[in-house]
PDB file of N, CA, C and O in Angstrom:
ATOM      1  N   MET A   1     130.180  97.954  76.568  1.00  0.00           N
ATOM      2  CA  MET A   1     129.472  97.362  77.627  1.00  0.00           C
ATOM      3  C   MET A   1     128.009  97.172  77.173  1.00  0.00           C
ATOM      4  O   MET A   1     127.409  98.128  76.681  1.00  0.00           O
ATOM      5  N   SER A   2     127.441  96.022  77.314  1.00  0.00           N
ATOM      6  CA  SER A   2     126.073  95.751  76.954  1.00  0.00           C
ATOM      7  C   SER A   2     125.171  95.841  78.211  1.00  0.00           C
ATOM      8  O   SER A   2     125.586  95.575  79.339  1.00  0.00           O
ATOM      9  N   SER A   3     123.951  96.222  77.941  1.00  0.00           N
ATOM     10  CA  SER A   3     123.011  96.332  79.077  1.00  0.00           C
ATOM     11  C   SER A   3     121.979  95.209  78.922  1.00  0.00           C
ATOM     12  O   SER A   3     121.617  94.809  77.815  1.00  0.00           O
ATOM     13  N   ALA A   4     121.530  94.729  80.061  1.00  0.00           N
ATOM     14  CA  ALA A   4     120.498  93.698  80.035  1.00  0.00           C
ATOM     15  C   ALA A   4     119.159  94.377  79.905  1.00  0.00           C
ATOM     16  O   ALA A   4     118.965  95.463  80.450  1.00  0.00           O
ATOM     17  N   PRO A   5     118.190  93.741  79.168  1.00  0.00           N
ATOM     18  CA  PRO A   5     116.903  94.372  79.029  1.00  0.00           C
ATOM     19  C   PRO A   5     116.143  94.394  80.370  1.00  0.00           C
ATOM     20  O   PRO A   5     116.322  93.512  81.210  1.00  0.00           O
ATOM     21  N   MET A   6     115.337  95.365  80.542  1.00  0.00           N
ATOM     22  CA  MET A   6     114.587  95.485  81.810  1.00  0.00           C
ATOM     23  C   MET A   6     113.460  94.434  81.881  1.00  0.00           C
ATOM     24  O   MET A   6     113.116  93.962  82.965  1.00  0.00           O
ATOM     25  N   LEU A   7     112.910  94.087  80.757  1.00  0.00           N
ATOM     26  CA  LEU A   7     111.849  93.086  80.716  1.00  0.00           C
ATOM     27  C   LEU A   7     112.346  91.776  80.170  1.00  0.00           C
ATOM     28  O   LEU A   7     112.982  91.760  79.116  1.00  0.00           O
ATOM     29  N   ARG A   8     112.092  90.699  80.826  1.00  0.00           N
ATOM     30  CA  ARG A   8     112.460  89.332  80.402  1.00  0.00           C
ATOM     31  C   ARG A   8     111.210  88.527  80.562  1.00  0.00           C
ATOM     32  O   ARG A   8     110.272  88.939  81.244  1.00  0.00           O
ATOM     33  N   GLU A   9     111.195  87.370  79.931  1.00  0.00           N
ATOM     34  CA  GLU A   9     110.049  86.506  80.019  1.00  0.00           C
ATOM     35  C   GLU A   9     109.667  86.119  81.435  1.00  0.00           C
ATOM     36  O   GLU A   9     108.494  85.843  81.689  1.00  0.00           O
ATOM     37  N   GLU A  10     110.614  86.087  82.372  1.00  0.00           N
ATOM     38  CA  GLU A  10     110.290  85.729  83.722  1.00  0.00           C
ATOM     39  C   GLU A  10     109.851  86.966  84.579  1.00  0.00           C
ATOM     40  O   GLU A  10     109.568  86.832  85.770  1.00  0.00           O
ATOM     41  N   THR A  11     109.807  88.128  83.962  1.00  0.00           N
ATOM     42  CA  THR A  11     109.393  89.301  84.670  1.00  0.00           C
ATOM     43  C   THR A  11     107.879  89.289  84.886  1.00  0.00           C
ATOM     44  O   THR A  11     107.130  88.919  83.982  1.00  0.00           O
ATOM     45  N   PHE A  12     107.433  89.681  86.046  1.00  0.00           N
ATOM     46  CA  PHE A  12     106.052  89.878  86.374  1.00  0.00           C
ATOM     47  C   PHE A  12     105.806  91.302  86.875  1.00  0.00           C
ATOM     48  O   PHE A  12     106.463  91.768  87.806  1.00  0.00           O
ATOM     49  N   VAL A  13     104.850  91.985  86.241  1.00  0.00           N
ATOM     50  CA  VAL A  13     104.579  93.340  86.595  1.00  0.00           C
ATOM     51  C   VAL A  13     103.135  93.461  87.058  1.00  0.00           C
ATOM     52  O   VAL A  13     102.230  93.002  86.361  1.00  0.00           O
ATOM     53  N   LEU A  14     102.895  94.073  88.225  1.00  0.00           N
ATOM     54  CA  LEU A  14     101.544  94.261  88.714  1.00  0.00           C
ATOM     55  C   LEU A  14     101.248  95.785  88.598  1.00  0.00           C
ATOM     56  O   LEU A  14     101.984  96.616  89.131  1.00  0.00           O
ATOM     57  N   ILE A  15     100.188  96.104  87.912  1.00  0.00           N
ATOM     58  CA  ILE A  15      99.879  97.458  87.601  1.00  0.00           C
ATOM     59  C   ILE A  15      98.515  97.847  88.237  1.00  0.00           C
ATOM     60  O   ILE A  15      97.543  97.106  88.092  1.00  0.00           O
ATOM     61  N   PHE A  16      98.440  98.959  88.913  1.00  0.00           N
ATOM     62  CA  PHE A  16      97.226  99.482  89.458  1.00  0.00           C
ATOM     63  C   PHE A  16      96.523 100.233  88.300  1.00  0.00           C
ATOM     64  O   PHE A  16      97.167 100.947  87.532  1.00  0.00           O
ATOM     65  N   SER A  17      95.196 100.055  88.195  1.00  0.00           N
ATOM     66  CA  SER A  17      94.438 100.699  87.123  1.00  0.00           C
ATOM     67  C   SER A  17      94.532 102.212  87.220  1.00  0.00           C
ATOM     68  O   SER A  17      94.554 102.892  86.194  1.00  0.00           O
ATOM     69  N   GLY A  18      94.587 102.744  88.411  1.00  0.00           N
ATOM     70  CA  GLY A  18      94.804 104.163  88.617  1.00  0.00           C
ATOM     71  C   GLY A  18      93.473 104.999  88.475  1.00  0.00           C
ATOM     72  O   GLY A  18      92.388 104.463  88.246  1.00  0.00           O
ATOM     73  N   ASP A  19      93.636 106.265  88.619  1.00  0.00           N
ATOM     74  CA  ASP A  19      92.477 107.161  88.516  1.00  0.00           C
ATOM     75  C   ASP A  19      92.069 107.370  87.046  1.00  0.00           C
ATOM     76  O   ASP A  19      92.738 106.878  86.137  1.00  0.00           O
ATOM     77  N   ALA A  20      91.003 108.078  86.830  1.00  0.00           N
ATOM     78  CA  ALA A  20      90.500 108.262  85.464  1.00  0.00           C
ATOM     79  C   ALA A  20      91.496 108.904  84.509  1.00  0.00           C
ATOM     80  O   ALA A  20      91.480 108.596  83.317  1.00  0.00           O
ATOM     81  N   LYS A  21      92.368 109.793  84.999  1.00  0.00           N
ATOM     82  CA  LYS A  21      93.351 110.464  84.166  1.00  0.00           C
ATOM     83  C   LYS A  21      94.428 109.520  83.676  1.00  0.00           C
ATOM     84  O   LYS A  21      94.933 109.693  82.567  1.00  0.00           O
ATOM     85  N   THR A  22      94.797 108.516  84.477  1.00  0.00           N
ATOM     86  CA  THR A  22      95.912 107.631  84.076  1.00  0.00           C
ATOM     87  C   THR A  22      95.489 106.235  83.684  1.00  0.00           C
ATOM     88  O   THR A  22      96.328 105.436  83.267  1.00  0.00           O
ATOM     89  N   ARG A  23      94.241 105.923  83.800  1.00  0.00           N
ATOM     90  CA  ARG A  23      93.742 104.550  83.549  1.00  0.00           C
ATOM     91  C   ARG A  23      94.118 104.077  82.150  1.00  0.00           C
ATOM     92  O   ARG A  23      94.578 102.945  81.999  1.00  0.00           O
ATOM     93  N   ASP A  24      93.938 104.910  81.113  1.00  0.00           N
ATOM     94  CA  ASP A  24      94.188 104.521  79.746  1.00  0.00           C
ATOM     95  C   ASP A  24      95.713 104.318  79.567  1.00  0.00           C
ATOM     96  O   ASP A  24      96.119 103.382  78.877  1.00  0.00           O
ATOM     97  N   LEU A  25      96.532 105.143  80.151  1.00  0.00           N
ATOM     98  CA  LEU A  25      97.966 105.016  80.104  1.00  0.00           C
ATOM     99  C   LEU A  25      98.447 103.704  80.758  1.00  0.00           C
ATOM    100  O   LEU A  25      99.336 103.023  80.249  1.00  0.00           O
ATOM    101  N   ASN A  26      97.837 103.386  81.882  1.00  0.00           N
ATOM    102  CA  ASN A  26      98.198 102.120  82.533  1.00  0.00           C
ATOM    103  C   ASN A  26      97.717 100.919  81.768  1.00  0.00           C
ATOM    104  O   ASN A  26      98.381  99.884  81.808  1.00  0.00           O
ATOM    105  N   ARG A  27      96.605 100.992  81.072  1.00  0.00           N
ATOM    106  CA  ARG A  27      96.135  99.938  80.198  1.00  0.00           C
ATOM    107  C   ARG A  27      97.158  99.699  79.035  1.00  0.00           C
ATOM    108  O   ARG A  27      97.469  98.566  78.667  1.00  0.00           O
ATOM    109  N   ARG A  28      97.653 100.837  78.490  1.00  0.00           N
ATOM    110  CA  ARG A  28      98.583 100.653  77.396  1.00  0.00           C
ATOM    111  C   ARG A  28      99.895 100.083  77.882  1.00  0.00           C
ATOM    112  O   ARG A  28     100.548  99.314  77.176  1.00  0.00           O
ATOM    113  N   LEU A  29     100.296 100.472  79.127  1.00  0.00           N
ATOM    114  CA  LEU A  29     101.507  99.907  79.747  1.00  0.00           C
ATOM    115  C   LEU A  29     101.298  98.368  79.830  1.00  0.00           C
ATOM    116  O   LEU A  29     102.196  97.615  79.454  1.00  0.00           O
ATOM    117  N   LEU A  30     100.161  97.909  80.304  1.00  0.00           N
ATOM    118  CA  LEU A  30      99.898  96.514  80.411  1.00  0.00           C
ATOM    119  C   LEU A  30     100.044  95.802  79.079  1.00  0.00           C
ATOM    120  O   LEU A  30     100.640  94.725  79.049  1.00  0.00           O
ATOM    121  N   GLN A  31      99.535  96.339  77.973  1.00  0.00           N
ATOM    122  CA  GLN A  31      99.639  95.818  76.688  1.00  0.00           C
ATOM    123  C   GLN A  31     101.080  95.787  76.175  1.00  0.00           C
ATOM    124  O   GLN A  31     101.530  94.809  75.578  1.00  0.00           O
ATOM    125  N   ASP A  32     101.757  96.847  76.420  1.00  0.00           N
ATOM    126  CA  ASP A  32     103.211  96.878  76.019  1.00  0.00           C
ATOM    127  C   ASP A  32     104.041  95.809  76.704  1.00  0.00           C
ATOM    128  O   ASP A  32     104.874  95.150  76.082  1.00  0.00           O
ATOM    129  N   ILE A  33     103.802  95.652  77.973  1.00  0.00           N
ATOM    130  CA  ILE A  33     104.595  94.630  78.732  1.00  0.00           C
ATOM    131  C   ILE A  33     104.238  93.257  78.180  1.00  0.00           C
ATOM    132  O   ILE A  33     105.135  92.441  77.973  1.00  0.00           O
ATOM    133  N   ARG A  34     103.000  92.980  77.941  1.00  0.00           N
ATOM    134  CA  ARG A  34     102.606  91.677  77.416  1.00  0.00           C
ATOM    135  C   ARG A  34     103.175  91.442  76.007  1.00  0.00           C
ATOM    136  O   ARG A  34     103.475  90.300  75.659  1.00  0.00           O
ATOM    137  N   LYS A  35     103.330  92.485  75.199  1.00  0.00           N
ATOM    138  CA  LYS A  35     103.923  92.365  73.885  1.00  0.00           C
ATOM    139  C   LYS A  35     105.347  91.853  73.971  1.00  0.00           C
ATOM    140  O   LYS A  35     105.844  91.199  73.054  1.00  0.00           O
ATOM    141  N   HIS A  36     105.988  92.153  75.066  1.00  0.00           N
ATOM    142  CA  HIS A  36     107.358  91.698  75.292  1.00  0.00           C
ATOM    143  C   HIS A  36     107.431  90.283  75.924  1.00  0.00           C
ATOM    144  O   HIS A  36     108.473  89.830  76.396  1.00  0.00           O
ATOM    145  N   ARG A  37     106.255  89.622  75.900  1.00  0.00           N
ATOM    146  CA  ARG A  37     106.100  88.272  76.422  1.00  0.00           C
ATOM    147  C   ARG A  37     106.392  88.176  77.927  1.00  0.00           C
ATOM    148  O   ARG A  37     106.837  87.136  78.412  1.00  0.00           O
ATOM    149  N   CYS A  38     106.142  89.245  78.643  1.00  0.00           N
ATOM    150  CA  CYS A  38     106.271  89.235  80.089  1.00  0.00           C
ATOM    151  C   CYS A  38     104.882  89.123  80.692  1.00  0.00           C
ATOM    152  O   CYS A  38     103.880  89.455  80.059  1.00  0.00           O
ATOM    153  N   ARG A  39     104.848  88.654  81.913  1.00  0.00           N
ATOM    154  CA  ARG A  39     103.550  88.455  82.576  1.00  0.00           C
ATOM    155  C   ARG A  39     103.203  89.804  83.282  1.00  0.00           C
ATOM    156  O   ARG A  39     104.061  90.433  83.903  1.00  0.00           O
ATOM    157  N   ALA A  40     101.979  90.198  83.168  1.00  0.00           N
ATOM    158  CA  ALA A  40     101.492  91.373  83.829  1.00  0.00           C
ATOM    159  C   ALA A  40      99.987  91.269  84.077  1.00  0.00           C
ATOM    160  O   ALA A  40      99.228  90.708  83.287  1.00  0.00           O
ATOM    161  N   GLU A  41      99.605  91.833  85.202  1.00  0.00           N
ATOM    162  CA  GLU A  41      98.188  91.858  85.585  1.00  0.00           C
ATOM    163  C   GLU A  41      97.907  93.246  86.124  1.00  0.00           C
ATOM    164  O   GLU A  41      98.799  93.996  86.520  1.00  0.00           O
ATOM    165  N   VAL A  42      96.593  93.548  86.116  1.00  0.00           N
ATOM    166  CA  VAL A  42      96.138  94.845  86.602  1.00  0.00           C
ATOM    167  C   VAL A  42      95.269  94.672  87.802  1.00  0.00           C
ATOM    168  O   VAL A  42      94.484  93.725  87.856  1.00  0.00           O
ATOM    169  N   ILE A  43      95.373  95.558  88.782  1.00  0.00           N
ATOM    170  CA  ILE A  43      94.477  95.572  89.952  1.00  0.00           C
ATOM    171  C   ILE A  43      93.412  96.590  89.586  1.00  0.00           C
ATOM    172  O   ILE A  43      93.713  97.737  89.257  1.00  0.00           O
ATOM    173  N   ASN A  44      92.163  96.152  89.649  1.00  0.00           N
ATOM    174  CA  ASN A  44      90.993  97.016  89.459  1.00  0.00           C
ATOM    175  C   ASN A  44      89.726  96.419  90.024  1.00  0.00           C
ATOM    176  O   ASN A  44      89.757  95.358  90.649  1.00  0.00           O
ATOM    177  N   GLU A  45      88.668  97.060  89.818  1.00  0.00           N
ATOM    178  CA  GLU A  45      87.392  96.627  90.425  1.00  0.00           C
ATOM    179  C   GLU A  45      86.807  95.434  89.671  1.00  0.00           C
ATOM    180  O   GLU A  45      85.964  94.720  90.214  1.00  0.00           O
ATOM    181  N   ASN A  46      87.252  95.198  88.393  1.00  0.00           N
ATOM    182  CA  ASN A  46      86.650  94.136  87.570  1.00  0.00           C
ATOM    183  C   ASN A  46      87.636  93.042  87.231  1.00  0.00           C
ATOM    184  O   ASN A  46      87.417  92.318  86.260  1.00  0.00           O
ATOM    185  N   SER A  47      88.657  92.892  87.948  1.00  0.00           N
ATOM    186  CA  SER A  47      89.646  91.835  87.565  1.00  0.00           C
ATOM    187  C   SER A  47      89.029  90.513  87.626  1.00  0.00           C
ATOM    188  O   SER A  47      88.283  90.238  88.566  1.00  0.00           O
ATOM    189  N   PRO A  48      89.291  89.641  86.663  1.00  0.00           N
ATOM    190  CA  PRO A  48      88.790  88.268  86.666  1.00  0.00           C
ATOM    191  C   PRO A  48      89.505  87.443  87.786  1.00  0.00           C
ATOM    192  O   PRO A  48      89.022  86.373  88.156  1.00  0.00           O
ATOM    193  N   ILE A  49      90.576  87.906  88.287  1.00  0.00           N
ATOM    194  CA  ILE A  49      91.338  87.193  89.362  1.00  0.00           C
ATOM    195  C   ILE A  49      90.924  87.846  90.664  1.00  0.00           C
ATOM    196  O   ILE A  49      91.199  89.026  90.884  1.00  0.00           O
ATOM    197  N   ALA A  50      90.265  87.089  91.528  1.00  0.00           N
ATOM    198  CA  ALA A  50      89.734  87.624  92.792  1.00  0.00           C
ATOM    199  C   ALA A  50      90.753  88.349  93.661  1.00  0.00           C
ATOM    200  O   ALA A  50      90.436  89.372  94.268  1.00  0.00           O
ATOM    201  N   ALA A  51      91.958  87.832  93.724  1.00  0.00           N
ATOM    202  CA  ALA A  51      93.013  88.395  94.551  1.00  0.00           C
ATOM    203  C   ALA A  51      93.486  89.799  93.992  1.00  0.00           C
ATOM    204  O   ALA A  51      94.125  90.578  94.700  1.00  0.00           O
ATOM    205  N   LEU A  52      93.161  90.060  92.770  1.00  0.00           N
ATOM    206  CA  LEU A  52      93.553  91.388  92.154  1.00  0.00           C
ATOM    207  C   LEU A  52      92.375  92.346  92.066  1.00  0.00           C
ATOM    208  O   LEU A  52      92.506  93.433  91.502  1.00  0.00           O
ATOM    209  N   ARG A  53      91.234  91.963  92.610  1.00  0.00           N
ATOM    210  CA  ARG A  53      90.077  92.852  92.585  1.00  0.00           C
ATOM    211  C   ARG A  53      90.232  93.835  93.700  1.00  0.00           C
ATOM    212  O   ARG A  53      90.644  93.468  94.800  1.00  0.00           O
ATOM    213  N   SER A  54      89.900  95.118  93.435  1.00  0.00           N
ATOM    214  CA  SER A  54      89.984  96.140  94.368  1.00  0.00           C
ATOM    215  C   SER A  54      88.607  96.801  94.467  1.00  0.00           C
ATOM    216  O   SER A  54      87.919  96.952  93.458  1.00  0.00           O
ATOM    217  N   PRO A  55      88.210  97.190  95.661  1.00  0.00           N
ATOM    218  CA  PRO A  55      86.910  97.826  95.832  1.00  0.00           C
ATOM    219  C   PRO A  55      86.849  99.168  95.079  1.00  0.00           C
ATOM    220  O   PRO A  55      87.865  99.846  94.928  1.00  0.00           O
ATOM    221  N   GLU A  56      85.725  99.519  94.641  1.00  0.00           N
ATOM    222  CA  GLU A  56      85.624 100.853  93.976  1.00  0.00           C
ATOM    223  C   GLU A  56      85.978 101.913  94.972  1.00  0.00           C
ATOM    224  O   GLU A  56      85.686 101.808  96.163  1.00  0.00           O
ATOM    225  N   ARG A  57      86.638 102.977  94.440  1.00  0.00           N
ATOM    226  CA  ARG A  57      87.058 104.084  95.288  1.00  0.00           C
ATOM    227  C   ARG A  57      87.067 105.328  94.514  1.00  0.00           C
ATOM    228  O   ARG A  57      87.161 105.279  93.287  1.00  0.00           O
ATOM    229  N   PRO A  58      86.976 106.450  95.148  1.00  0.00           N
ATOM    230  CA  PRO A  58      87.087 107.779  94.375  1.00  0.00           C
ATOM    231  C   PRO A  58      88.462 107.895  93.806  1.00  0.00           C
ATOM    232  O   PRO A  58      89.423 107.351  94.349  1.00  0.00           O
ATOM    233  N   ASP A  59      88.560 108.614  92.693  1.00  0.00           N
ATOM    234  CA  ASP A  59      89.870 108.832  92.065  1.00  0.00           C
ATOM    235  C   ASP A  59      90.872 109.437  92.981  1.00  0.00           C
ATOM    236  O   ASP A  59      92.064 109.155  92.859  1.00  0.00           O
ATOM    237  N   SER A  60      90.438 110.264  93.902  1.00  0.00           N
ATOM    238  CA  SER A  60      91.377 110.961  94.834  1.00  0.00           C
ATOM    239  C   SER A  60      92.111 109.949  95.798  1.00  0.00           C
ATOM    240  O   SER A  60      93.146 110.270  96.382  1.00  0.00           O
ATOM    241  N   VAL A  61      91.554 108.778  95.927  1.00  0.00           N
ATOM    242  CA  VAL A  61      92.193 107.748  96.775  1.00  0.00           C
ATOM    243  C   VAL A  61      93.216 106.873  96.095  1.00  0.00           C
ATOM    244  O   VAL A  61      94.079 106.296  96.756  1.00  0.00           O
ATOM    245  N   TRP A  62      93.129 106.763  94.754  1.00  0.00           N
ATOM    246  CA  TRP A  62      94.063 105.883  93.974  1.00  0.00           C
ATOM    247  C   TRP A  62      95.540 106.147  94.286  1.00  0.00           C
ATOM    248  O   TRP A  62      96.272 105.185  94.519  1.00  0.00           O
ATOM    249  N   PRO A  63      96.004 107.367  94.302  1.00  0.00           N
ATOM    250  CA  PRO A  63      97.423 107.572  94.554  1.00  0.00           C
ATOM    251  C   PRO A  63      97.914 106.993  95.878  1.00  0.00           C
ATOM    252  O   PRO A  63      99.032 106.485  95.975  1.00  0.00           O
ATOM    253  N   ILE A  64      97.043 107.082  96.908  1.00  0.00           N
ATOM    254  CA  ILE A  64      97.406 106.517  98.234  1.00  0.00           C
ATOM    255  C   ILE A  64      97.476 104.980  98.087  1.00  0.00           C
ATOM    256  O   ILE A  64      98.392 104.341  98.606  1.00  0.00           O
ATOM    257  N   THR A  65      96.546 104.432  97.409  1.00  0.00           N
ATOM    258  CA  THR A  65      96.549 102.981  97.211  1.00  0.00           C
ATOM    259  C   THR A  65      97.762 102.461  96.512  1.00  0.00           C
ATOM    260  O   THR A  65      98.281 101.406  96.876  1.00  0.00           O
ATOM    261  N   GLU A  66      98.252 103.206  95.468  1.00  0.00           N
ATOM    262  CA  GLU A  66      99.357 102.811  94.666  1.00  0.00           C
ATOM    263  C   GLU A  66     100.680 102.891  95.410  1.00  0.00           C
ATOM    264  O   GLU A  66     101.644 102.224  95.034  1.00  0.00           O
ATOM    265  N   ILE A  67     100.737 103.713  96.477  1.00  0.00           N
ATOM    266  CA  ILE A  67     101.991 103.872  97.203  1.00  0.00           C
ATOM    267  C   ILE A  67     102.273 102.697  98.147  1.00  0.00           C
ATOM    268  O   ILE A  67     103.428 102.433  98.482  1.00  0.00           O
ATOM    269  N   ARG A  68     101.229 102.001  98.571  1.00  0.00           N
ATOM    270  CA  ARG A  68     101.459 100.901  99.533  1.00  0.00           C
ATOM    271  C   ARG A  68     102.388  99.826  98.968  1.00  0.00           C
ATOM    272  O   ARG A  68     102.473  99.647  97.753  1.00  0.00           O
ATOM    273  N   SER A  69     103.068  99.126  99.842  1.00  0.00           N
ATOM    274  CA  SER A  69     103.890  98.105  99.445  1.00  0.00           C
ATOM    275  C   SER A  69     103.116  96.820  99.171  1.00  0.00           C
ATOM    276  O   SER A  69     102.190  96.505  99.919  1.00  0.00           O
ATOM    277  N   VAL A  70     103.440  96.111  98.188  1.00  0.00           N
ATOM    278  CA  VAL A  70     102.723  94.860  97.851  1.00  0.00           C
ATOM    279  C   VAL A  70     103.608  93.675  98.316  1.00  0.00           C
ATOM    280  O   VAL A  70     103.228  92.517  98.146  1.00  0.00           O
TER     281      VAL A  70
END
C-alpha cells in the first residue's frame, strides 16, 4: 500500500509566528514547506501582506490566537 504525501504543490499552509520560544521553529517550518514547493505564509506583525498582519501582542496571548479557527 502506498501513501500519498502530505504536502503537494497545491497545498497552502498558514503559520502563526508564535511566541518568542516557538518563533524560530515556525520560521523553519515555513522554509521547509516552501522547499517542497508548497505555498505557505506566516501571520505576524510585519507581514508584507496586509491581510496576514497581526497586531503586536504579549507572548502569553499567542496560544489563544493560534487556537482560533481561520
